[in-house]
C-alpha positions, -999 to +999 in steps of 0.1 A: +640-039+396+647-041+359+672-031+339+680-028+300+705-051+289+726-060+260+707-078+231+714-089+197+690-100+168+696-129+150+687-160+128+655-152+109+640-116+108+674-102+126+680-071+131+714-053+132+732-058+166+727-036+191+739-028+226+714-010+244+723+011+276+720+001+310+691+023+324+680+008+358+639+006+365+637+012+398+615-017+418+607-022+453+588-050+464+580-041+502+569-065+523+539-043+537+512-066+546+484-070+519+453-086+529+427-101+504+396-118+512+376-154+503+345-164+510+341-199+528+331-224+506+346-208+473+339-207+439+347-242+431+317-251+457+293-229+439+301-242+406+296-274+414+265-271+439+243-239+428+233-235+465+245-239+494+240-255+521+220-246+555+226-255+588+196-265+611+197-267+648+168-282+670+174-283+708+211-276+707+211-315+680+225-304+649+204-319+624+230-328+594+222-319+557+225-351+531+250-326+511+283-332+508+297-305+534+285-275+553+297-239+552+299-209+576+295-172+563+324-150+559+320-121+586+345-095+572+373-092+548+400-068+545+423-070+511+454-059+500+468-055+464+505-038+465+518-036+429+556-032+422+556-037+382+555-061+372+542-082+403+512-082+423+512-090+459+477-098+478+469-104+510+436-110+523+427-113+563+387-132+569+372-127+598+347-159+603+325-167+633+304-199+636+268-197+645+263-232+654+260-246+684+286-271+687+320-268+682+332-278+646+359-279+620+359-250+596+364-259+561+369-229+535+376-235+494+389-206+473+399-199+441+427-177+430+439-160+395+456-185+369+494-193+375+494-171+406+509-187+437+501-191+476+533-178+494+516-170+529+494-177+555+486-172+587+459-179+617+453-159+649+465-176+680+454-156+710+446-122+691+482-121+672+483-135+640+511-165+634+525-177+598+525-214+594+554-237+582+558-256+553+553-292+553+545-324+538+508-326+525+507-362+538+520-353+576+495-316+578+468-338+575+472-364+598+486-334+624+452-319+617+435-352+623+453-360+653+450-323+668+416-323+660+401-358+681+428-342+710+408-308+714+441-287+699+440-258+676+455-260+643+446-252+609+467-262+575+461-247+542+466-270+509+463-269+473+433-289+454+451-310+431+449-302+391+427-271+397+438-235+410+420-237+443+436-238+476+413-258+508+421-245+545+407-260+574+406-249+607+396-265+643+378-252+665+352-229+658+331-224+687+296-207+683+299-171+683+335-171+685+353-151+659+385-168+640+407-146+616+430-163+587+456-145+565+463-161+529+492-143+505+495-150+471+516-135+444+513-135+400+532-117+372+511-095+348+501-100+315+511-072+296+511-064+258+527-037+237+513-021+210+546-007+186+524+015+170+514+040+196+542+030+223+521+016+245+519-006+275+493-021+285+488-046+318+459-066+328+451-090+357+421-107+372+414-112+408+386-136+417+360-125+441+330-141+454+304-139+481+285-167+491+263-143+521+270-108+502+245-090+527+258-103+562+298-094+549+307-063+575+307-028+562+339-022+575+351-046+548+375-031+519+398-034+491+428-013+487+452-012+455+488+001+467+506+013+435+545+015+437+568+048+428+577+025+397+542+027+377+537+067+378+536+066+342+508+045+342+471+048+344+450+026+366+419+014+362+398-010+384+369-028+372+341-050+387+335-081+370+299-091+375+272-117+364+244-100+348+220-127+347+210-149+377+217-176+352+251-167+353+258-168+317+271-135+309+294-107+327+302-072+323+330-054+337+318-022+355+339+011+363+347+015+398+382+039+389+392+050+355+424+064+344+436+072+379+472+085+388+465+075+425+492+060+446+466+045+467+427+039+459+404+019+484+372+003+476+345-001+499+318-026+504+292-004+491+308-001+456+308-039+451+282-061+443+265-097+458+269-108+419+305-099+415+329-124+404+359-104+408+377-073+400+400-066+373+428-041+372+442-023+339+473-001+333+482+014+304+514+034+299+513+060+271+549+068+271+563+037+270+599+026+252+591-005+230+608-039+222+634-034+252+648-066+268+644-061+309+663-078+332+664-083+372+688-106+392+687-115+430+703-140+445+720-158+415+680-163+399+672-139+371+641-134+352+640-116+316+612-096+297+609-100+258+591-089+236+570-113+212+584-104+179+557-092+156+546-116+124+548-109+091+519-096+072+517-129+053+515-147+084+492-126+100+468-129+074+471-168+073+435-184+062+427-206+090+437-246+091+417-266+065+403-239+045+423-244+018+423-281+015+381-277+014+374-251-004+362-225+022+355-245+050+372-270+076+361-305+090+358-296+127+352-314+158+337-300+191+346-316+223+320-310+246+323-316+278+292-327+296+304-335+330+281-318+358+306-288+367+304-281+330+263-276+337+263-240+351+286-227+322+262-241+295+249-207+281+280-188+281+294-220+261+269-222+236+271-184+230+310-186+225+303-218+203+275-200+182+298-165+175+331-189+170+314-211+142+296-181+129+330-168+122+348-201+111+322-210+090+328-251+091+324-275+064+314-301+081+310-303+123+316-334+144+297-330+183+317-350+203+303-356+241+321-366+269+324-369+305+337-403+321+338-417+289+326-409+252+283-401+257+281-402+217+287-381+186+271-369+161+280-347+126+261-316+113+261-292+084+245-262+100+253-242+127+216-236+142+207-267+143+242-281+165+235-247+188+196-262+192+208-295+198+231-288+224+206-269+240+176-291+240+193-321+239+225-327+251+226-338+287+254-328+315+265-361+339+293-374+353+326-370+366+355-354+340+384-380+323+410-355+305+423-394+295+390-394+266+409-363+249+434-388+233+411-412+215+381-387+207+407-363+189+428-391+170+393-411+163+389-392+126+413-384+103+392-361+083+392-332+112+412-302+104+414-291+140+395-302+171+379-267+198+371-280+230+350-270+257+367-278+293+380-264+323+405-296+321+399-309+359+406-347+357+380-362+381+377-399+371+401-422+360+434-427+348+454-394+346+467-381+313+503-390+312+536-377+293+534-402+263+497-390+251+499-379+213+472-360+196+472-361+157+450-328+154+458-293+168+434-289+202+420-249+208+406-249+240+378-226+252+375-222+291+347-204+308+347-219+341+364-202+375+385-238+382+403-244+356+437-268+354+455-248+332+487-265+331+471-295+315+455-273+291+482-252+281+504-290+281+476-308+255+472-272+230+507-265+228+521-300+216+489-309+194+498-271+180+465-257+193+463-228+223+444-224+254+419-198+252+404-186+288+375-167+282+379-156+314+407-133+307+397-126+268+371-113+248+350-135+226+361-114+194+401-125+204+390-160+208+371-158+175+401-145+155+429-172+170+403-201+166+420-223+134+451-203+131+490-215+130+498-208+170+527-181+178+550-202+206+584-193+228+598-230+215+632-232+238+659-214+253+695-227+246+724-220+266+756-236+281+751-258+307+782-249+322+767-212+330+731-220+341+711-253+359+676-246+350+656-225+329+620-221+329+596-224+307+615-257+299+586-264+270+567-247+244+542-222+258+515-201+235+523-163+234+505-135+217+521-110+198+530-077+216+529-091+248+564-096+269+575-134+276+590-139+311+618-163+310+630-177+346+669-192+351+690-202+378+725-192+376+757-213+383+775-204+413+808-203+390+799-176+367+820-145+365+813-133+327+786-130+301+755-151+296+745-161+267+712-172+256+695-177+220+651-179+230+628-196+196+601-187+189+579-205+163+543-198+145+530-233+136+553-257+136+579-233+117+609-216+139+608-177+125+626-159+150+655-166+173+663-141+199+696-140+211+701-123+248+737-114+271+733-108+306+763-087+317+783-096+341+781-063+356+746-067+363+751-106+376+769-090+402+741-068+418+726-092+431+712-080+460+716-109+485+718-084+512+678-075+504+656-097+527+626-094+503+633-118+475+609-121+445+628-134+413+639-167+434+604-171+441+589-165+406+615-190+397+603-212+421+568-212+410+576-216+367+594-245+381+563-257+396+540-253+372+564-273+348+563-300+370+525-296+381+515-312+348+520-343+356+522-342+395+522-382+400+555-382+380+573-354+399+559-354+431+593-354+456+607-325+435+578-307+438+576-313+477+613-301+476+605-271+457+578-260+482+592-269+514+626-248+501+605-215+495+576-220+515+546-225+488+519-249+489+524-272+458+505-302+451+525-323+477+530-294+505+511-273+528+513-248+555+503-256+587+499-234+621+497-249+659+488-231+687+519-244+716+551-252+719+537-290+732+524-295+699+554-286+675+579-311+696+552-336+694+548-336+658+585-324+649+574-292+631+596-264+636+580-232+647+575-201+621+603-173+629+575-150+637+573-172+670+610-161+678+612-173+718+586-205+706+616-215+683+643-211+704+629-232+731+621-260+703+651-257+687+670-264+725+646-289+738+642-312+703+664-345+705+667-373+673+659-405+687+662-431+656+669-456+679+635-449+694+620-451+665+633-484+657+626-499+690+586-490+683+590-509+647+606-539+668+574-537+698+551-530+679+558-562+652+558-585+689+525-566+698+507-574+663+525-614+667+509-615+699+478-606+696+477-628+661+487-660+680+453-653+703+433-653+672+455-687+659+446-702+695+409-692+690+411-709+655+423-740+668+401-742+699+369-773+692+339-754+703+313-773+717+284-752+725+250-762+746+215-752+737+206-721+750+170-729+758+173-759+771+133-774+761+140-761+724+135-787+700+170-797+677+140-793+650+146-755+656+177-758+640+166-755+607+141-729+609+145-692+601+134-678+632+162-666+651+165-667+690+165-629+705+194-620+725+188-628+759+186-599+784+208-597+817+185-596+853+193-566+873+194-589+903+223-612+896+255-606+881+259-611+843+271-644+834+291-651+803+266-670+781+245-635+783+248-610+756+242-572+770+217-552+752+230-538+722+225-504+732+241-506+767+274-484+778+303-498+761+319-491+793+305-517+813+301-539+782+310-575+794+338-580+766+347-621+764+380-637+764+392-660+744+405-685+772+371-690+780+354-720+789+329-739+765+314-774+766+309-800+737+283-798+715+277-806+677+288-801+643+279-790+606+264-821+590+259-856+611+295-869+591+315-839+603+327-860+638+339-887+620+354-861+590+372-848+625+388-877+627+402-886+601+413-851+599+433-855+627+449-886+613+459-869+584+472-837+596+509-839+583+492-848+547+464-814+551+492-791+559+489-761+531+522-746+515+515-720+540+531-734+568+499-733+585+493-760+618+454-755+618+435-786+609+418-789+574+381-786+576+348-795+557+330-769+536+299-756+547+272-763+529+256-725+530+238-698+505+245-662+509+212-641+505+223-603+502+197-576+515+195-555+484+199-518+493+162-497+488+161-464+500+130-454+510+128-420+490+107-399+466+132-395+437+135-434+432+098-442+435+100-417+407+123-429+384+115-463+389+079-457+382+089-435+351+089-449+312+125-432+311+142-442+337+176-419+328+151-388+318+136-387+349+171-390+370+177-358+352+147-341+361+149-357+398+187-341+398+176-307+400+164-310+434+190-333+448+218-323+429+244-317+458+232-347+476+261-379+475+229-403+485+212-396+456+236-402+432+245-435+453+210-445+456+203-437+417+236-458+401+228-482+424+193-489+409+206-487+372+238-511+382+219-536+405+183-539+393+185-519+356+220-538+349+229-507+329+265-505+340+279-481+316+252-453+326+248-465+365+287-456+367+284-421+351+254-415+377+282-429+406+309-407+391+289-369+397+298-376+434+338-369+429+325-336+412+312-320+438+341-318+462+378-320+450+401-344+470+371-355+489+381-383+509+349-396+520+337-389+488+364-407+469+357-440+493+317-437+489+321-443+453+354-469+453+333-492+475+306-493+449+328-494+424+342-522+443+307-538+446+297-532+411+331-552+395+347-520+381+380-529+397+401-507+375+381-474+382+378-489+422+417-489+417+425-454+409+396-440+434+419-459+460+451-451+444+437-415+456+427-421+489+458-436+498+473-405+484+455-381+502+456-396+533+490-420+538+481-418+575+450-436+574+457-476+569+426-481+560+438-462+526+465-490+520+438-522+529+411-506+509+438-505+474+455-538+488+424-559+485+410-543+450+449-550+440+443-586+448+412-596+428+432-579+397+456-600+402+482-574+414+494-599+442+534-581+448+515-547+450+488-562+469+513-575+499+536-549+499+500-525+506+493-554+535+529-551+548+525-513+554+495-519+574+511-540+600+543-523+602+532-486+599+529-458+631+494-455+631+468-434+651+460-457+686+425-455+674+432-480+646+447-503+668+446-542+658+433-533+621+465-557+616+453-584+627+427-578+598+453-572+576+473-608+585+440-626+582+437-608+543+477-610+536+471-652+544+441-648+518+467-634+496+494-662+499+472-689+486+475-672+450+513-666+452+528-686+484+564-669+473+549-633+483+573-612+505+557-610+541+568-585+562+575-615+591+569-653+586+553-661+621+521-641+606+516-670+582+486-694+591+457-703+567+428-692+588+398-709+566+363-701+578+328-712+574+316-680+575+336-642+574+319-608+569+342-576+568+323-541+576+343-508+564+331-472+563+337-442+542+334-414+575+363-407+595+351-407+635+320-422+631+313-454+653+296-480+631+285-515+645+285-551+635+258-568+648+251-607+640+226-630+652+232-666+653+210-696+649+189-707+675+193-735+699+229-725+702+234-690+684+238-661+705+241-619+692+272-616+688+285-577+684+310-555+705+294-560+736+301-601+735+327-608+708+328-645+717+295-669+711+295-700+723+293-717+689+327-698+684+313-668+669+341-642+672+337-602+661+368-585+664+374-548+679+352-525+681+363-493+659+346-460+679+362-432+654+361-443+622+365-465+586+369-500+607+368-530+597+347-548+619+347-587+616+324-616+625+347-647+619+328-688+625+354-716+618+322-743+626+290-731+614+259-746+626+228-752+607+202-724+601+199-686+592+229-660+604+215-624+601+240-594+601+232-560+608+247-527+610+236-501+635+253-467+633+264-460+671+282-425+671+290-395+654+324-381+669+326-355+636+336-317+642+326-313+607+292-309+593+287-342+567+260-361+563+254-403+561+280-425+560+280-451+533+293-489+547+308-514+527+299-554+542+315-584+524+303-618+532+323-652+527+317-684+531+343-713+532+367-685+535+402-697+522+391-732+504+383-736+468+352-731+474+349-700+486+320-677+476+316-638+480+293-610+480+293-576+486+268-550+494+269-511+499+242-493+528+238-459+535+235-451+576+219-414+577+211-411+614+224-421+654+212-456+665+202-464+631+200-506+622+199-518+588+196-557+580+223-565+552+228-603+549+211-639+554+236-662+554+219-700+549+241-732+566+227-765+556 
């Protein structure tokens, strides 16, 4: 693949101009299938959860764990690793089998090497592996959920943002049925030259871990295949294992040493249950150094350039700060104390101690942070610092990388910063390109999950470097700390010849390594292409390498070959550049992923099983299904007019339903007492009238509520046209007020254009039922003298349970009024699983309740980004933005709820949005609403709204109205005599369900929630419910209260609120 090319050494440290011969490096990229394997629930889960979740089965009924998710073990794995220098292709074929009694969805997360690119995915369909096709990430999730609900076979794979992990979801997984997936990725070897010995050494680390190694099939194996172009290399393969149960130290065990074989097979018996990966080392002892090599395919090129050597003066320069401080620097140690770093405490401490013993600092500042700054302390003694971290530093909370800017710029006496973190941002506003750093930052990472793009970016712009302890020795790390950094600075070229060259920003490089530059040629190029590649040391450019790509080489583009690697590697480099700030380059990354069929932050891969599925979702089948693809293209017809017609029809349907609510609101309800002999005096009592039970001998009449647990299909749903008899009002003078309001109707119409009459405000008070779970850990924390220390102690047993953090955070926020600690505890939930919508919603609802609106806004922005196919994602965010005063953004989100194309299970959420849009218009009546016919001021004495965090779960809102007029209002009896109104029953997730009452009768209103059913196909724990209560809704004296509660079992009832109307 490579050709030696003409090179000119210019600028400082230049050599004589030389023309090098065009010897071709024969290299062939075979498309032969390679199989790599992954475990079921990843290293990411293992790092954030020391033990995995078990599944208990009792009498064919599942008992769900209280952890974030449950796992299915891996049955077999076949990994093939092909190396055609300098490219490694890995294909892992994995087989799983579920032992769970019900049909479930499988979710597997697997790590990949840093800078690797996922380029292929396949799922077995009727015994044959079917390739996936690229689609937008949002659409992939929508299609997956739709097919799971309809029982169709489907699988997707997506990238977990800000990490090197990928998630695949498969449905169905049936009991004792095997399913097979295949994952393919590609990476470039990390190369370095030893010019003194004419050696070239290349290294790659491939992460592999197993949850249940003992039950892994003995037929599982790893096969290495080496191309002819590396015959001159010796190959060594090492098994990287954890030396102890604490997972603090690693060691490389030799499996194969210095072999020249073209194929090597490693069987299961050679592997180890404590393994974390395989390391491949290649060495060429007869290497011709200082060659500049190039390869061209389809108008894309790759250049391999030896990184220039430093001078002896540069190499022996003292560390930063040593000259100014008489032998020792002032160092700031940034210590990531988020929960995910707990598993790396000992390893990080070991590296820190050796680094500090090497650099011998004069003064040390220890800065501990997780979601926010925790504390700062000063030290003069290394042993004292290490002891303090070991005994006094705790690990708690999510990771907020935005804290890095203020934590590194707040002390002018610091010479440089050493930061221990994996860079995975899980909580709060993200880092933007506008950040700046006044001191060099040297990042040290020990985690297998790493956001290398962000750490490389920050370290480079600050003048530091990112040091991955998984890929380099402690000695190399110690040697690099505090030193000026050698880096690629920029590549200059004529814009008329090249379109894009990557890397396009400074990145650190290692002396003796081979730097690779990727570019795209313009079609009009018909002459030699010249580039000037600059390297800098510290802040100064010290070497400029001029390179010429001869036109003879450019004409050999190999366009007739089927397998093109260089374009793919160019796309990978571009993605790495864009992915530092994925939100800013979302559309560009999406287009790039779809064009090159690779998984990005915004592009996923999907496999469907039938032609009807591809047609239903307008997804073109893969080329590996030629007959299905041909039939699809023949049947597919574009019909934009039908879509426009659908939108118009939907608006009219929404308006029609909305008019029904307006008619209900205008109705003057006049109820009669349910039990005639009851004294009117009972209106002020706190006793509730029990729901009347239907008789078996007579048909059920409308005034009788069916029992709440009866079958929904037979529940009597009340129509809004039902006849009501005249009755009473809120107070003794209500009738008089009503007459006056009729006479002044035109005067009381609001600016919103509503036709409803102004109603006197209700004299009501809200008493929220505090969520007090009966759990042993909360009792222990409540009884302890030091609540936080006891929480950390209890966490050892419950660290994988979202409910644990929710309960404890609620106690700290609501009872102890310790907001900072409460939010930190709450933020642990998002560390349990990256990009879990359910966990994000749990946190978002509780932050909203606590008034932490900016954090809640960030959380719900993430939810909308991950699940744009669900209208609740837009509604949740709109409500938070309204409270933040971002009225225009809020209205745009509500408009989306009205006009969006949603699954039928979300029908009538538009009615809730319409009420809330009118509430928003009270703040600014100039806001653009999607249809003016929706404008109507629906003011209410009482409004209760209930939403929940779990998909495909049926939670019901129940309201017991006060005697003698009140009834039990719920999904089966949704219109009461006094005007109580319960909205549509959402049976498959999220809600919202509402209770509304325009004119409240005196007495106590009891609201409770019921966990009716769980229709999920995945194995999750409980459901968190957010209840919002209003009195005098849309009136000047409106009051609002919120509460979050947790439901864990079907049929569970929990009281959430009591509202008293005087």
